N, C-alpha and C positions, 0 to 999 in steps of 0.2 A: 540529424537527430535520430535517436533510437528510443523506442518505447519499452518500458518495463511494466508489466501488468501485475497488480496486487489485488487480492480479494478483500472486499469490505463487507462487514456483517452489519445489517441494519436491524436495530431494535426499536421498539416503541415503549417509551417510558409511561409510567402510570398517570402522568399529567398530560399525556397526549403528544408530547414532543417526540421527535425521532432522533436517534443517535446512530451515526455510522462510525464504525471503528475498523482499523486495519491492524490485525494482530501481528503481522510481519514487520510492522514499523513501531514496535514497542507499544502496542495498543493505542496508537494515535486515534483520537476520536474527535467528532464535531457534532454539535446539535443543529437541528433545523425544525421549522414548523411543519415541513413535509419531508417525506423520505428523499425526494429529489434535492431539496435544500441541504439536507444533512450530507448527502453524497457529494454535492458540489463543494461544500465547505471542506470536507475531508480530502477531496481531490486536490484542492489548493494547498492544504497543509502537507499532504504527502509529497507534492512537488518540492515544497520548501525543505522538508526534512531530508529528502534524498539529495537535493542539490547541496545542502549544507554538509552532508556527509562526504560527498565527492570532493567538494572544494576544500574540505579539511583533510584530504588525503586518505579517507577511509573508502573501502569498497562499497559498491551499491548493496544495500541490504538485500539479503536473499529472500526470495518469495517461495511460497509453498504452492503445490498443485491443489486443485479443488478437493481431491480425495484426502489430502493431508490436513485440511482445515479442521478445526474443532467441530464436533457434532452440531449439525444444524437443528437438532431437536432441543431447543432451549425455550424457556417459558416466554420470553418477550421478542424473540427473533422473528421478523416479518419478511426477511429476504436477504439477498446478497447481491453485490454488484462488483464488477471488475473495473479497477481504476487504472488508467494509464498515467505513467510518469515519464516525461521525456528527459533523456540524458544523452550525452555524447556517446557515440558508438564505442570509443575506447574505454569509457567508464563502464559500459554495459558488458563488454567482453574484453577484459584486460588480457593482454598477451602474457603467457607464462614466460619466465626468464629462461628461454632455451639457450643451451650452450652448444654451439656447432663446433665439431672437431675441425681443426685447421690442418 
């Protein structure tokens, strides 16, 4: 197995709940009573989303570097976490269709 790492943004809602979202996976998000709960829930959802894409013949969704993420100066953002998603190595690094001369 190979790990793809995605950035999760953690916000705190006005009711005190936390929400962790992964912008690179279509703003996939999950709530939790604590920031750790929200991150744990979104990690499970991220794994399901990526596996579904790969099983459906789609490439692994691209991830951005930390510097490419939306500005961290947002009103409710309390932190960020890096989320691992396990995939088969061939899904993580597909081989281009090279044509070798004969």
